[in-house]
N, C-alpha and C positions, 0 to 999 in steps of 0.2 A: 431289141431290149431285153427280152426274156434269157435269150440265149447269153446277152452280156452279162446279166445277173448271175447267171448260174454259173459262167466262168470265174465272176469274182469270189462267189460262193465256194466254188471249188478251189480257188487259190487260197483263199481264207483257212479253208480246213487243212489244206498241206502246210501252210505256216504254223498253225496251230500244233499240227502233229510234229514237224520239226521241233518247234519248241519244246513240247513234252517229251521228245525221246533223247533232246540235249540234256533236259533237267535230269530225266532218268540216268543217262550216262554220268553226270557229274555225282549223282546221289551214290550210284555203284562206285564211283572212284573213291568218295570220301567213306563208304562202307568197306572197301577192300574188296569188292565183288568184281575182279578182273574179269571174269569168265563173262559174266551177265554185260558188263560194259562193252566188251567185244563185240557180243551178239547183238546188243542194239546198234551199234556201230555198222555191222554188217546189215541190218535193218533198212536203215537209212541209204546206203548204197544201192541195195536191191531196189527200193522203191525210188532209185533216182532223185531223192532228196537233197537237199543242199545241206550239209553240215557246216559246223563252224570250225574255225582253228582251235578255238576254247574247247569243244567237243572232241576233237580229235586229241588235243592235248591231255584231256581229262582221262580218256581210254588208254593213252600211254602211260599216265601217271599210276592208273589202276594197275597196269603190268608191272611197274616200277615197285609199287608197294608190296606186290605180290614175287618181288624176284624174278619175274618172267622177263628179264631183259631181251630175249630173241624174239618174243613175240612184240615187245615195245618197238624193237628195232624193224619190224616188219610194217608196224602201223606206221611208221615214221618214215619208211620209203613212200608212204603217199603224200608227204607234204608238199612236194615239189610240183606235182603235177596238178594238185588240188587247189592250192592257196598261193603259189609261187614260192619262191626260195627266201624271202626276205623276213619271215615271221621267226620269231625268236624262241617262242614258249616251246612248242615242241622238241626245239635240239635240246633245250635245258633239261626237258623231261625225259629223253633218250639217253641223254649224258649221265642224269641220275641214275636211271634204270640200271646203265651199265656197271656205275660207280657202285651201287648198294651189291651187286651180284661179283664184285671183284673182278669185273671185265675192262679194266684200264684201256687196255690196247682198242677195244672198240669205242670205250669214250672218246679217246684221240681221234679216232676215225669220224666219229661224230662232229666233233670239233673242227677237224680239218676242212669238213663239208660247210662249215659255218665260214670260214676263211675263204674257201672259193666262191662262195654265193654272196661274199661280203656282207653277212649277217654279224652285225656287231654285240660280241659277248657281252655280260655284264657280271656282277658280282656273284650271281647264283651259278652260273657256267664256271667260274675261276675257283668257286669252293668244292662244286661236284668234281671238276678235273682233278685238283689236287689232292683231294680225297682219295679218289680212286688211286692215286699213284702212291698215296701213304699206306692205304691197305696192303699193298703186295711190296712195300719198302723200296718203292723206286724213287730216292730222295733226289738224286740228281734230275730226273725229270720234273719232279714237283718243284725244286729249285728253277729251272727252265721255264717252267709254265707261267710261274709267279712272276720272273722278270719280265716274259714276254707280253703278259697281260698287262701288267701294272705302267710298262711302258708304252702301252697301247692306251693309258689312262683309265682303265678298269678298276673301280674303286675295291680295295681289299677291307676286310675287317678282321675282328678277333677270330673268327671260324677260319679265315684264311689261314693267318698266321700260325695258330694252333695245330692245322693239319700240316704246315710245311716243317714245323719243328718236331710234330710226332712222325713224319717220315725220315728225319734225320736221325732219330733216337732210334727207331726200328733199323736204320741201316748204320747203327753203332758209330754216327758222325757228330759226337758231342761237341768237337771244336764249332760246327756249322752250325747245331742247334743253339749253342750259347751266343754265337755271332747274330743269328737271325733274331733271336730274342732281344739282344741290345739293341739293335735297329727297330724292332718293336716298341720297345721301350722309348726309345728317342721320338719315335713318330705319335707318340702318345696313343697308340691303340691299346684299347682296354685289353688285359690280360685277365683271364679267369683260371679255374681249377684246372682245366684241361690244359692249358698253355704252361702252368706252373709243372703239372705231373710230367708232362713229357720232357721238359728242360732238366729238372732234378733227375729224372729217370735216365736220360741221356749221358749226364754228367757221372751218375752212379755207376753206370754200365762201363763208363770209361775210365773207372777208378779214380775220378777225380771227385775225391769223397768233399774236400775242403771247398769246392765249388757248390756241390751237391747241397751242402749244409747252410752255405751262404744265401742260396737261393731258398730254401726252406726256410729260414729264418725270415727273408723277404715277403715270403708268401704269407708268412703269419702277421708281421707287421703291417701289410697291406690289407689284411681283414678278408684275405680271398678265402673260401672255404676249402679246408684241407681233406683230401681225399685218401683213400687207402693207398694208390700208387704213391703218393707223396711222402706218407708216413714211413711206408715199408721201404723206400729207397733211403730216406734219412736214417731209418734203423741200421740199415748196411752201409752207408757211409759212416757212421760212428763207430760201428764194428771195424771197418777198414782202417781207420783212423787211431785204432787202438784206444777208443772210448767207449768201451763196452758198457761201461756202468751208466753213461749217458743212453746207449741205446736201450738197456734194460728200463730206465726211466721213461724213454719216451713211448714204448710198448705199453707201459702202465698207464700212460696217459691214454693211449688209444683205448685200452680196455676200457676205462673209466668213462670216456667219451661216446659218441654215437657213431664212431668211423666203423666201417665193417671190417673185420678181419677175416682174411682168406688164408689159404695154404702157403702163399709165398710170406705172408706177414710172420704166420707162426713158425715157418721155417727159419726166418732170418732173427726171431726172438730167440728160439733155441740155441742157434750157433753162437749168439751172444752172452745168453747164459753158462753155455759150454766153456767160453772162453773166461768166465769170472767164476767158473768152480761152482755154480748154482743149479747142480743136478737136479734137485728137488723141485725146481722151478720149471724146468724142462718135463717133469713127470706131470707137473701140474696142467701144463698146457696139452699134454696128450689129453687128459681127461675133458679138457676144454672143447678141444677138436672134436672128440668123441659126442659131446653133449650137443655141438652145434652141427654134427653131421659134416664135418670138413675132412676132405680126403688127407691121409697120412702119409702118402707114399714119400712125399720130398721129406718129410722130418726123420725118418728112420734111423738113417745113419747118424745125424746130428746127436738124437737121443742117447743112442747105443754109446755115443762117443762119450756124452756128459757123464753117464751111468759109471762108465768103465773107470774114468779118472776119479770119479767118488767112491769106487770100490764098490757100487750097490747094485751087484748084479741080480740079487733077489728082487730088489724095486722094481728094477727094469722089468721084469719077467711077471710082477704082480701088475704093473700098468698097462702093459702090453696085451694081457689078455682081453680087454674090452675092445680090441682090434685084430679081427680074425686074419685078415689079409698081412699084417705086418709079423704073424707067428714065425715065417721062415727064417725072418731077419734074427728074431729073438733067440731060435735054437743056434743059429750058427754063431751068434756073439757069446753063447754059453759053451759051445765046443772049442770056441778059440780061447777062452779064458777061464783058468782053474779057480774053482771057488776058494777063497781064503778067508772069507768072513761070514 
């Protein structure tokens, strides 16, 4: 009886140790302490304690958050002989780790292993895979995966659709992006800022300015929060359609609102001001950019053009003084144009 009691106590202590270590690994995962998570997992293995699939998934997830995709795959290799091949959670964690590090081919490798071992993918799997393809502009692969998994009755959501449209946008496939957006609307999948940004930007890059503006109008009417990408694409679209005055008005709306202005936005606005001969507004934007410490490399040519058309070479030099990195362009402008005013 005494030996039996000792054995039971020892087993109880081991179980408590495993529970404690599992909890510690989960805590490390949430805190982004991947090295500590991996170390604690090795302690479990060294002491021949029984870890759980949740524990291993937490360690893989910790590596994922730290963009340690190679370490995540090393841990993932333990899944089969430890828990059997039918457990989905570590597969998703490994795919997400590859996705965040732009390792789309490794993500597909893990996905193919799911198929080999007949592990059923879910929405998390689908989103991570398509996002991995979207980040490297693999739009065809993104569409193939969407078709494959939805045919397998894997449910898609707004994140899935946004990633597919964004992949098409990065691949300069505005027709595909627009078609998919239409299918998304028909299926009544909720579209948000990211979705509208991607499809509007795709149309703008494809010189389909009318479609871009139509989508921007729909975005405003649906009360979806308008972001920097959508506003900037709309400004460019107005300029493409010879509606520069409207582009200027839209920029003024951005300035008065809480929408963030970036270098691309400023550059698009300066180009619009150039076309309506509002060179003084272009110079005001330069000052605004300097105050907000926004990079000015993309705006130099547009401002010089605006000042040249307005015969304001002196004003150009005056306002370019605030940005040392653009002095070369200013001096070259002065060399090319003889002062006449």
